N, C-alpha and C positions, 0 to 999 in steps of 0.2 A: 138782682143777685150780684154780690160783690165777688170780684176775682181776687184770689189770693196771690200775693207775690211769691214767685218761686224762690225757695231758699237756695242760696248758694252753698254748695258743700265746701267745707273748710279743707283746704289742701294740707295734708299732713306730710311733712317730709321726714322720712325715716332714714337715718344714717346707717348704712350697712355696717355690721359688726363682724370683726374678724377674730379668729382664735390666734393664739401665740404661734402655732405651726404655720398658719396662713400668712401672718405678718413676716415670719422668718423667711418664707419662700418669696414674698413680694420684695423684701429688702435685700435678699441674698445673704442673710446672716444666719447664725444659729439661734436656737430657742433661748439659750442662756443670755445671749446678747440682747434679745428682745426683752427679756425679763429685767435685765440691767437698765435698759432704756426706760422701761415703765417705772422702775424705782427712782431713777434720776428725774423723770417727769413729775413724780409725786413730791419729791423733795424740793424741787424748784418751782412748783406750781405752774408748769408748762413753759418756762423759759428755755429749758433743755429737755431732751428725752421725749417720750410719748406721753401725752396728757390730753384729755382725761381718759381714764380706763375704768372698766367696770369689773370688779372682782366678784364673781358669782359665788364661788366657794374657794376652799384652799387649793383646789386643783383646776378650777375653771376661771378663765379671765377672758374678757372681750374688749377689743380695741376698735373704736369707731374709725371709719374711713377718714373722717375729718381730722382726727389726730395724726393719722399716717400722712395725710396731705400736708398738714402744718409742719410736721417734722421734716418732710422732704423739702419743703420750701425754705426752712431755716438752714438746711444743709447745703442747698444750692447757692443761696445768697451769701 
C-alpha cells in the first residue's frame, strides 16, 4: 500500500480592505481628502496618492492596507 504525500495548503494572504471613513480616521484627514488621494493615485498609477483602490459601486470604495502603507512610506521618505 502506497502512502500519499500530504498536500501542503497554499497560504493565501488576504490584504485587509478599508472603507473611506476608516482610511480617513487612520490618516487623520477628512473623507474628501481620502477621495482626492484616490483620484490622484489613479491618475498617476500609484506614484502619488492611494493606489490601487477598488470601486465597488458609485458609493462604495475599498482601499487595501498595502496601499495605505505604501502611501505612508512615500510621505515619510
